[in-house]
Backbone bond lengths (Angstrom), bond angles and torsions (degrees), N, CA, C in turn:
res aa  C-N    CA-C-N  psi(-1)  N-CA   C-N-CA  omega(-1)  CA-C   N-CA-C  phi
1 M - - - 1.340 - - 1.538 111.76 -
2 L 1.344 118.97 140.80 1.426 116.86 178.00 1.443 113.02 -69.86
3 S 1.248 123.98 145.15 1.420 133.04 170.13 1.512 111.30 -105.25
4 K 1.456 106.21 107.31 1.509 111.87 -176.42 1.561 104.70 -120.45
5 K 1.319 112.59 121.29 1.389 123.45 -177.35 1.496 117.67 -106.90
6 I 1.404 119.76 112.18 1.311 119.48 178.37 1.542 110.65 -70.78
7 L 1.330 118.74 119.43 1.406 116.22 -172.93 1.578 108.03 -106.86
8 S 1.255 122.79 -18.30 1.382 125.44 168.79 1.471 117.53 -157.19
9 A 1.343 118.52 134.61 1.412 121.11 -178.51 1.503 101.72 -143.23
10 S 1.278 117.85 108.63 1.349 123.21 -176.93 1.740 109.91 -150.22
11 Q 1.316 114.52 159.24 1.470 115.83 -177.41 1.520 106.34 -117.19
12 T 1.293 114.96 130.74 1.481 116.43 179.40 1.511 105.20 -127.29
13 S 1.301 119.23 161.62 1.359 126.85 164.31 1.557 117.81 -70.14
14 G 1.322 123.87 135.17 1.386 116.24 177.38 1.642 110.35 -106.85
15 G 1.329 115.32 26.68 1.364 118.31 171.92 1.470 110.81 142.61
16 G 1.415 115.34 -8.02 1.554 118.25 177.36 1.473 106.60 85.53
17 G 1.441 113.03 167.45 1.432 127.70 173.70 1.479 109.02 76.80
18 E 1.390 110.99 -166.45 1.483 119.55 178.02 1.540 109.72 -84.85
19 P 1.309 112.72 152.46 1.438 119.90 175.79 1.595 118.32 -44.74
20 S 1.227 120.40 121.88 1.479 118.64 -176.48 1.446 111.80 -107.75
21 G 1.358 121.84 26.56 1.515 115.96 173.23 1.623 98.99 145.07
22 D 1.406 109.80 171.75 1.355 120.61 175.07 1.399 112.25 -67.03
23 I 1.431 112.83 154.89 1.551 115.17 175.76 1.504 104.69 -60.75
24 A 1.379 122.38 145.80 1.449 130.69 179.61 1.557 102.72 -135.03
25 F 1.401 109.20 141.00 1.402 118.89 165.13 1.479 111.52 -82.85
26 I 1.400 113.87 129.16 1.435 117.95 -173.47 1.535 115.73 -97.72
27 G 1.332 111.19 -46.67 1.482 118.00 178.17 1.499 115.31 176.64
28 V 1.256 117.45 174.86 1.521 121.56 -177.46 1.526 108.30 -142.29
29 N 1.219 116.01 153.56 1.461 124.38 178.45 1.555 108.52 -138.94
30 N 1.277 122.17 120.04 1.455 122.98 170.90 1.489 109.35 -80.08
31 G 1.347 116.52 139.13 1.442 123.43 -177.00 1.577 105.64 -75.38
32 D 1.341 114.35 -177.56 1.421 120.60 -177.34 1.524 114.14 -57.81
33 E 1.388 116.09 132.07 1.386 121.75 -172.66 1.567 106.48 -122.10
34 S 1.267 117.37 20.97 1.519 117.32 -176.51 1.572 108.54 -71.73
35 G 1.323 112.07 156.94 1.412 114.30 -165.91 1.575 114.45 -89.90
36 S 1.356 114.86 26.87 1.399 115.06 169.91 1.532 120.17 -126.52
37 S 1.253 113.66 148.95 1.522 116.38 -172.57 1.646 107.59 -50.91
38 P 1.265 109.51 137.34 1.527 117.50 -177.52 1.637 108.27 -83.47
39 G 1.369 104.49 160.75 1.401 114.59 178.12 1.519 105.04 -76.83
40 T 1.392 114.26 179.27 1.527 119.78 -178.78 1.580 108.52 -111.02
41 S 1.273 114.48 -2.91 1.628 109.94 -175.80 1.604 101.91 -140.78
42 P 1.425 120.64 82.72 1.441 122.61 -1.26 1.399 118.43 -89.32
43 L 1.335 116.85 161.51 1.625 115.12 172.84 1.478 105.55 -79.42
44 V 1.388 118.54 -39.70 1.512 116.15 -179.03 1.557 106.05 -132.42
45 S 1.275 122.87 147.60 1.462 119.94 169.23 1.459 108.40 -155.79
46 F 1.334 111.33 158.10 1.384 123.56 174.33 1.612 112.56 -136.17
47 G 1.298 118.31 138.98 1.413 116.39 -171.08 1.509 112.45 -85.55
48 S 1.389 111.65 178.47 1.329 114.68 -164.50 1.509 113.29 -75.97
49 S 1.373 120.49 -4.13 1.460 124.41 174.79 1.625 108.11 -127.05
50 A 1.205 115.09 33.99 1.575 114.88 -177.90 1.521 111.87 -59.46
51 I 1.349 117.42 -32.26 1.395 123.52 173.97 1.507 111.63 -138.36
52 S 1.367 123.48 142.82 1.362 120.41 177.63 1.500 112.66 -75.32
53 V 1.332 117.39 116.38 1.522 118.78 -168.90 1.570 104.30 -136.43
54 Q 1.221 112.97 169.79 1.585 123.04 178.75 1.424 108.88 -129.36
55 S 1.419 118.98 163.92 1.452 120.96 178.17 1.618 111.21 -58.03
56 G 1.317 115.14 137.95 1.469 119.29 -176.11 1.550 116.62 97.16
57 D 1.341 112.12 -17.39 1.502 113.25 -179.17 1.525 113.73 -73.28
58 L 1.227 119.84 148.09 1.540 129.98 -177.27 1.484 110.79 -88.76
59 L 1.249 124.32 121.33 1.475 124.83 167.58 1.542 115.32 -103.74
60 L 1.241 117.49 146.60 1.372 125.45 176.31 1.409 111.59 -129.86
61 V 1.315 117.25 131.94 1.642 119.83 170.77 1.369 113.40 -124.06
62 F 1.387 114.08 129.01 1.471 122.54 -179.17 1.533 108.04 -109.63
63 I 1.370 112.73 140.09 1.542 117.68 -179.37 1.411 112.68 -133.33
64 S 1.372 121.11 136.88 1.369 124.33 175.77 1.620 105.70 -134.12
65 D 1.320 111.87 141.91 1.425 118.65 168.33 1.521 114.89 -151.66
66 D 1.362 115.84 158.99 1.392 120.91 -163.96 1.512 104.07 -100.23
67 V 1.325 122.39 11.66 1.539 124.13 168.76 1.554 112.56 -126.60
68 T 1.246 125.16 165.11 1.389 121.91 -178.00 1.565 106.24 -89.21
69 Q 1.368 114.47 112.54 1.501 120.43 -179.78 1.446 111.78 -94.85
70 T 1.330 122.34 136.32 1.394 123.80 160.78 1.576 109.75 -87.65
71 L 1.360 111.46 105.44 1.515 121.29 -170.93 1.536 110.66 -81.39
72 S 1.257 119.74 133.59 1.480 120.85 -169.93 1.611 109.82 -153.36
73 N 1.297 120.44 167.57 1.411 123.66 179.82 1.500 116.06 54.01
74 L 1.303 116.68 47.77 1.431 119.17 -177.45 1.593 111.14 -68.84
75 S 1.282 119.87 141.59 1.444 120.95 -177.10 1.434 111.52 -56.81
76 S 1.347 123.86 154.30 1.496 130.72 -177.55 1.472 101.69 -65.52
77 G 1.372 105.51 140.87 1.441 113.97 172.27 1.556 116.27 94.99
78 W 1.181 118.86 -26.48 1.563 130.69 -175.15 1.578 105.48 -84.14
79 T 1.337 109.82 140.47 1.582 125.04 -177.96 1.363 107.73 -127.21
80 E 1.386 113.27 128.63 1.626 120.37 169.27 1.495 113.75 -55.93
81 A 1.227 117.02 126.67 1.443 125.93 178.85 1.658 102.30 -91.82
82 Y 1.386 112.55 -52.53 1.539 117.64 170.17 1.401 109.87 -159.89
83 K 1.381 114.40 157.53 1.547 111.30 178.21 1.661 102.67 -154.93
84 S 1.336 114.98 133.53 1.522 116.71 179.55 1.396 107.43 -145.87
85 T 1.372 119.74 139.90 1.388 127.00 179.77 1.474 116.35 -127.87
86 G 1.300 119.20 165.40 1.422 122.04 169.83 1.427 118.72 85.58
87 H 1.445 121.42 6.32 1.345 120.88 176.48 1.466 114.26 -76.19
88 R 1.410 117.77 147.74 1.324 123.88 178.36 1.491 110.69 56.64
89 G 1.293 115.06 35.32 1.457 122.66 178.63 1.404 115.45 91.99
90 S 1.441 118.10 -47.20 1.507 116.74 178.76 1.542 100.91 -157.58
91 S 1.251 115.81 129.81 1.335 120.01 168.46 1.515 113.39 -174.35
92 T 1.428 121.72 174.34 1.407 123.42 177.80 1.531 104.35 -146.78
93 V 1.347 111.62 129.01 1.573 123.78 171.49 1.392 108.32 -123.17
94 A 1.397 117.66 124.48 1.468 119.78 174.12 1.449 111.69 -151.74
95 A 1.321 115.22 157.91 1.508 122.40 174.87 1.655 106.31 -146.37
96 Y 1.338 117.51 147.43 1.423 127.65 -173.14 1.489 107.86 -134.78
97 Y 1.313 118.58 154.93 1.493 115.95 177.54 1.690 106.49 -147.73
98 K 1.281 110.35 157.89 1.483 114.43 -175.12 1.547 105.69 -159.64
99 T 1.363 111.83 138.34 1.539 115.81 169.14 1.401 108.68 -99.36
100 V 1.320 113.63 124.26 1.555 114.89 -166.61 1.619 106.90 -93.62
101 S 1.452 112.22 143.61 1.244 121.45 173.95 1.565 123.24 -90.89
102 S 1.395 106.37 2.03 1.448 110.38 177.50 1.602 103.31 -152.49
103 S 1.418 115.85 -147.27 1.414 119.56 171.95 1.469 115.55 -95.70
104 D 1.315 121.11 7.73 1.362 125.82 -179.72 1.375 119.31 -77.31
105 T 1.369 125.77 117.53 1.316 127.07 -176.19 1.552 115.40 -106.65
106 S 1.319 117.74 17.41 1.452 122.71 -168.72 1.532 103.77 -62.19
107 F 1.310 110.88 141.95 1.501 127.48 172.44 1.457 115.71 -149.24
108 S 1.325 121.79 138.44 1.343 132.20 -179.27 1.341 117.74 -154.87
109 I 1.336 118.89 147.28 1.544 117.22 179.15 1.629 101.74 -157.53
110 D 1.348 114.62 144.13 1.417 117.14 -173.81 1.572 103.06 -97.12
111 G 1.422 114.90 161.59 1.427 120.91 168.88 1.488 111.54 -126.73
112 S 1.368 114.96 -173.48 1.431 119.85 -178.30 1.452 117.43 -118.52
113 D 1.329 120.19 -5.85 1.448 125.69 -165.96 1.480 109.14 -137.36
114 S 1.337 120.77 101.72 1.457 125.34 176.47 1.441 118.99 -72.71
115 S 1.335 124.02 -2.17 1.445 130.29 175.52 1.436 115.57 -78.57
116 G 1.293 123.72 -3.90 1.430 130.89 -173.80 1.440 111.25 -87.23
117 A 1.452 113.14 -172.36 1.351 117.19 175.85 1.477 107.27 -147.49
118 A 1.396 119.63 79.08 1.479 126.20 -170.16 1.504 107.04 -72.42
119 S 1.349 107.90 136.50 1.501 118.80 170.38 1.608 107.85 -122.02
120 S 1.363 110.13 159.22 1.425 113.46 -171.59 1.499 109.83 -157.68
121 V 1.322 110.64 157.11 1.568 118.00 174.32 1.567 109.91 -144.08
122 M 1.243 114.11 141.39 1.490 118.98 175.01 1.626 104.02 -119.97
123 M 1.382 105.23 138.46 1.540 114.07 174.96 1.507 105.64 -131.50
124 A 1.473 112.04 157.86 1.373 124.72 -173.54 1.493 109.99 -132.56
125 F 1.373 120.75 131.81 1.391 127.83 178.08 1.555 110.61 -127.34
126 R 1.418 115.21 151.99 1.437 118.80 177.18 1.544 106.26 -118.65
127 N 1.303 116.23 145.48 1.464 124.87 176.24 1.601 104.72 65.78
128 A 1.309 119.82 42.91 1.392 125.80 -176.25 1.473 114.29 -137.67
129 S 1.209 124.92 139.94 1.514 132.77 170.14 1.426 112.60 -122.94
130 F 1.181 114.12 144.17 1.668 120.37 179.08 1.582 102.48 -70.84
131 A 1.399 111.62 135.04 1.333 119.76 172.73 1.411 120.29 -114.23
132 S 1.395 116.37 -40.58 1.452 120.39 178.65 1.602 110.82 -167.49
133 A 1.200 120.51 167.11 1.370 125.10 171.32 1.467 113.19 -149.96
134 A 1.333 111.00 145.57 1.625 116.65 178.51 1.547 101.11 -138.73
135 A 1.308 113.97 148.25 1.411 125.12 170.78 1.560 116.08 -131.60
136 S 1.379 114.08 144.39 1.428 118.63 174.55 1.414 117.91 -110.00
137 T 1.281 122.54 125.65 1.409 121.59 -177.38 1.498 115.99 -119.95
138 S 1.342 117.53 -1.05 1.489 125.31 -179.76 1.487 102.41 -95.56
139 D 1.402 121.85 -60.22 1.417 124.30 173.02 1.616 108.05 -84.83
140 K 1.245 114.76 86.98 1.494 112.82 -153.26 1.497 112.64 -70.59
141 D 1.334 123.93 -22.04 1.353 122.68 -174.91 1.567 112.29 -109.47
142 D 1.350 118.20 20.21 1.382 120.26 -179.55 1.458 113.27 -122.55
143 P 1.254 115.10 107.06 1.505 126.45 -175.98 1.589 108.53 -55.29
144 P 1.294 117.99 132.43 1.567 121.39 169.81 1.493 111.33 -57.56
145 S 1.409 114.78 141.86 1.486 121.99 175.48 1.525 109.36 -80.23
146 V 1.313 116.35 151.82 1.376 120.62 176.04 1.518 112.40 -137.49
147 S 1.280 120.32 157.70 1.588 123.43 -177.85 1.620 101.23 -98.10
148 T 1.227 109.88 129.93 1.524 117.93 -178.72 1.512 114.33 -118.02
149 S 1.186 119.27 154.47 1.523 123.32 178.42 1.696 101.24 -113.50
150 S 1.280 110.78 167.96 1.508 118.62 170.22 1.403 108.85 -53.37
151 G 1.396 116.44 137.26 1.439 124.37 177.26 1.411 119.81 89.21
152 D 1.475 115.97 -11.65 1.387 122.01 178.71 1.498 112.39 -77.25
153 A 1.358 113.27 167.62 1.427 117.61 173.01 1.497 106.33 -140.56
154 V 1.343 113.96 162.20 1.584 120.87 174.47 1.550 108.26 -128.82
155 V 1.376 107.64 153.97 1.474 121.31 170.54 1.431 108.01 -130.61
156 I 1.299 117.82 130.09 1.393 123.31 -176.25 1.493 106.31 -120.20
157 S 1.335 121.76 148.25 1.442 132.54 -176.23 1.372 111.91 -137.05
158 L 1.453 116.82 143.49 1.558 124.77 162.94 1.546 107.25 -118.27
159 H 1.290 109.70 124.31 1.552 123.18 170.08 1.572 107.35 -94.90
160 Y 1.279 117.98 125.97 1.396 114.26 179.11 1.698 108.32 -143.07
161 Q 1.307 114.01 159.76 1.477 116.05 179.65 1.639 111.02 -135.46
162 D 1.206 109.60 173.43 1.602 116.75 167.42 1.510 113.90 54.28
163 D 1.421 118.29 34.69 1.387 118.54 178.38 1.674 100.92 -108.53
164 N 1.383 106.73 155.23 1.646 108.75 -177.29 1.536 104.01 -95.24
165 S 1.331 120.97 6.75 1.403 120.24 171.26 1.639 108.09 -160.37
166 R 1.303 114.21 -176.53 1.396 117.21 -173.41 1.507 106.19 -70.97
167 A 1.331 113.46 158.52 1.584 116.37 -179.41 1.470 109.80 -70.52
168 S 1.337 114.23 156.63 1.422 122.66 177.81 1.552 109.06 -118.75
169 P 1.350 118.72 91.63 1.363 115.36 178.16 1.579 115.00 -67.65
170 S 1.421 112.11 146.18 1.322 112.95 -174.88 1.633 117.90 -125.08
171 D 1.452 110.52 2.66 1.391 113.26 -174.18 1.578 108.13 -81.91
172 S 1.370 113.88 132.55 1.486 114.92 -174.29 1.465 117.51 -76.33
173 D 1.531 115.13 -13.35 1.388 124.11 -179.20 1.500 112.49 -84.42
174 L 1.212 119.68 -1.64 1.464 121.34 -168.50 1.551 108.23 -64.18
175 P 1.363 118.93 137.47 1.532 126.75 179.30 1.522 106.62 -72.89
176 T 1.355 116.24 -160.39 1.432 121.26 -171.71 1.478 111.60 -74.87
177 S 1.349 110.11 130.98 1.452 110.32 -179.19 1.557 115.18 -75.91
178 A 1.318 121.68 151.15 1.382 122.17 -174.15 1.581 106.06 -134.87
179 G 1.356 119.82 -81.70 1.431 124.19 -171.54 1.420 110.64 -87.59
180 D 1.315 121.66 142.28 1.437 129.40 179.72 1.532 107.60 -149.88
181 A 1.332 115.18 83.27 1.499 124.36 179.81 1.515 114.54 -111.17
182 F 1.330 116.49 129.69 1.493 119.75 177.10 1.574 111.73 -138.80
183 R 1.180 105.50 131.23 1.623 111.02 174.27 1.461 114.09 -121.59
184 Y 1.284 119.13 117.23 1.452 131.35 -172.82 1.584 114.16 -112.14
185 V 1.260 117.61 113.06 1.468 121.74 174.91 1.700 110.35 -107.49
186 S 1.265 104.07 -45.50 1.547 110.11 177.63 1.589 105.24 -157.46
187 S 1.297 115.50 174.58 1.483 120.35 179.09 1.444 109.67 -61.61
188 S 1.324 119.60 -26.42 1.538 119.41 179.37 1.562 110.96 -107.92
189 T 1.379 113.92 9.71 1.483 117.59 178.49 1.372 110.48 -136.42
190 S 1.289 119.10 83.27 1.477 121.13 178.69 1.612 110.25 -161.08
191 S 1.299 119.32 158.55 1.498 120.42 -179.90 1.562 103.75 -154.64
192 G 1.333 106.68 154.28 1.572 110.51 174.51 1.489 111.52 -140.68
193 M 1.232 114.50 160.98 1.463 123.38 175.82 1.542 110.11 -131.07
194 L 1.408 113.41 130.80 1.339 118.13 172.06 1.576 110.34 -128.57
195 T 1.340 111.19 143.03 1.456 114.00 -175.08 1.626 108.66 -139.22
196 W 1.336 111.40 153.13 1.493 122.63 -175.20 1.509 107.30 -142.85
197 Y 1.417 113.43 152.97 1.514 110.85 173.79 1.580 103.00 -135.01
198 N 1.332 114.75 157.73 1.272 122.88 168.33 1.651 116.31 -132.86
199 L 1.333 118.42 126.68 1.453 116.13 -161.25 1.694 103.20 -98.90
200 S 1.198 116.12 -11.95 1.483 121.14 -178.69 1.561 110.40 -132.81
201 P 1.334 120.40 57.09 1.488 123.24 -177.72 1.498 111.74 -62.56
202 S 1.378 112.39 154.39 1.516 120.51 177.57 1.487 100.83 -79.18
203 N 1.312 119.20 173.17 1.467 127.25 168.03 1.544 110.89 -125.19
204 P 1.375 121.53 122.03 1.405 122.20 -12.65 1.510 117.05 -68.38
205 Y 1.360 112.78 159.81 1.543 114.88 -178.31 1.573 103.90 -102.08
206 N 1.314 111.52 128.15 1.511 116.50 177.87 1.499 110.42 -151.54
207 V 1.390 113.38 135.37 1.447 121.59 -178.69 1.473 105.63 -114.28
208 G 1.354 119.71 137.19 1.417 116.69 176.67 1.670 113.19 -81.37
209 D 1.191 118.27 -161.74 1.446 123.27 -174.98 1.510 105.77 -60.64
210 I 1.446 112.09 120.42 1.380 119.74 -175.01 1.484 108.28 -67.55
211 R 1.420 121.32 -26.10 1.429 127.12 -177.86 1.517 112.81 -122.39
212 S 1.314 109.82 37.95 1.520 116.46 173.28 1.460 117.89 -44.93
213 G 1.252 122.66 123.47 1.394 122.97 -174.67 1.518 120.99 87.92
214 D 1.418 112.28 -9.83 1.333 117.25 -177.70 1.637 106.24 -100.61
215 D 1.292 112.17 174.28 1.493 117.73 178.72 1.527 108.91 -88.95
216 P 1.407 116.43 107.60 1.529 115.27 -172.11 1.466 110.04 -92.06
217 S 1.390 118.99 21.97 1.398 116.51 -177.18 1.547 116.60 -62.98
218 G 1.390 119.09 -18.33 1.334 119.98 -177.16 1.583 107.93 -96.20
219 D 1.413 120.81 -8.21 1.359 112.20 -171.67 1.614 115.52 -80.99
220 L 1.309 112.08 153.10 1.469 122.17 -174.70 1.489 112.12 -91.07
221 G 1.485 113.50 -53.79 1.388 119.55 178.86 1.580 108.41 176.61
222 A 1.209 113.06 175.07 1.456 120.54 176.62 1.648 109.74 -132.34
223 G 1.236 108.82 148.92 1.568 114.31 -178.07 1.483 112.51 -128.39
224 T 1.388 113.94 157.22 1.431 122.43 174.18 1.479 110.03 -125.38
225 I 1.336 126.97 118.66 1.325 127.54 166.16 1.486 115.40 -102.43
226 L 1.507 110.44 132.64 1.497 106.79 178.04 1.600 102.59 -106.82
227 L 1.414 107.33 144.22 1.446 117.63 175.18 1.519 113.98 -118.02
228 N 1.266 117.98 136.40 1.391 123.79 178.23 1.433 110.99 -94.78
229 N 1.453 122.43 149.19 1.469 124.34 167.31 1.479 111.71 -63.90
230 S 1.244 117.36 138.81 1.469 119.07 176.97 1.566 112.20 -137.97
């Protein structure tokens, strides 16, 4: 039986007021993919103009690392959606969200172990508010299912490690691809982030194994984030 742990479920405003339109995908930015181990201060960062956004837009940041990081000093205004560490011996899986009040997309977070290979993805949505997040770490490449209502959207993610190349998803039901970040230092020091979004999800929304038929030995986990219209 799959083990699905709800790691965060909260309601936030996506900018206030009445809905101003359907949820729209605004853009994506892959984090640093250089082939050297990152520093820890910051471990992951995005600049103030990583994606062109406006006040009220929702930002999501996804992080994967092949070592267990103690994450700290999260940038102001950001909230943890989910975080889990220590799977397959050592790993870090995390996601964060923020509704912006300007065009500033700045994000940074510190780590504790410089021997890893942190990868990250930022995504932006309009007319969206964060509703809930769930992550699966036992069935590592099967995103948790969620119940949706009309106007909702979903974002799914795959965190993986210790691959010699970028992951090759094989599920035919995957929604629209967005982020694809991969950081390789060595065959035992690498991590990747893959993200997808669906602006008209079915109810209930469920995706099968993202890498069915593939060797999931390096996978860390898969996540599902539910967005409400705002």
